[in-house]
N, C-alpha and C positions, 0 to 999 in steps of 0.2 A: 426644407426643400432641397433636394440633392441635386448635384449636378447628373449623375449618372441615372436618372430619372427614366431618359428614353424619350423625353417630350420635347415639343418646342414651344415654349412659353414667351408670351409677349405680356409685359408687364404697363400699365398706363395709368399716372398719377394726373386728376383733373385739376384744373385751379381751383373747383370747388373743394378740394380734398379727399377726393373718392379715390380708392386703388381698386384697379380691375387687372385681372390676371388673365390672360385666356390661353388656352390651348390651341395652337396652331396647326395639329395633327390632323383634324378632321379632313376624311376624304370628300366630303360633300362641301366642302367649303365654307361650312356653317359655324360662324363664330361666336361663341357665347362665354360669356365669362364664368372661369371656376369661381372665382372668388370676387365678391365687391367687400370692400371694408372702408368706412369713414376714416379718415385720418385729418391732416389740418391742412388749412387753404394755403394756396400762393406758393406751389412747389414751383421752383425751377429748372432743376436738375436732378437728374438720378442715377446712380451706379449700382449695378451688382458687383460685391467683390468681397472675397474671404478675407476679412480683416484679422481673424483669431486663429485662421489655420484648422480649422477643424472641418474641412471638406464642406461645408456648407456656406454657400454666398451670402452675407449680409446684404441690408438694402440702404444705401447712404443717398440721403437727401438733403439738397439744399433749398433753402426758402427765400423770400423775397425777403424776411425780417432779420437777414444776415446771420441764421441758424443753419447751421447742419446739424441732422439728427439719422442716428445711426438705428434700424430696426433689424431684429432677428425673426426668423419664421420659427414658429411655432406650429409642429404638427398636430393634425387633427387624428382622424381615422386613417389606419394603415393602409388600410385596403382602398381609399378614394384619395383625391387630392382635393384635402380640406386643410384648412389651418387658419392661422392669421400672422399677420407682421406685428410684434410686440415691441415698442420704443425700447431702447436700452441706453442712449447716452445722448446728448446735447451740448452741441458747442457754440458757443455765441462768438461771431467773427466781429472785426472792427470795420469791415466792409461790406458791400454787397456780394453775394454769390453769384459768378455767372455760370460756371461748371465746375464738373467736378472729373478727375481724370485716375487713371489707374497706373500705376508705373514705379518703378524703382530709380532713384536720382543717382 
């Protein structure tokens, strides 16, 4: 998933652990998911950020089990918006994750 795709996308993670990605560019305001992917349950917060400076934002998700996981987008067919989020790394924290923010200190 690249920033210059020209699409307005919305990503949702449900409490049951499904990742939905929607294309909000539909002129008829019919919003249907582009992808539906099972993931882990109990996500509390998420952020898209380019962690590795490859101009492709990674998905960072904080869970209620005190873990933060990083997912990379693995593209499918280049002619369509297909693909999946692949888990890359998992961090276990001492306390609960309440939010994830993007910023330099």
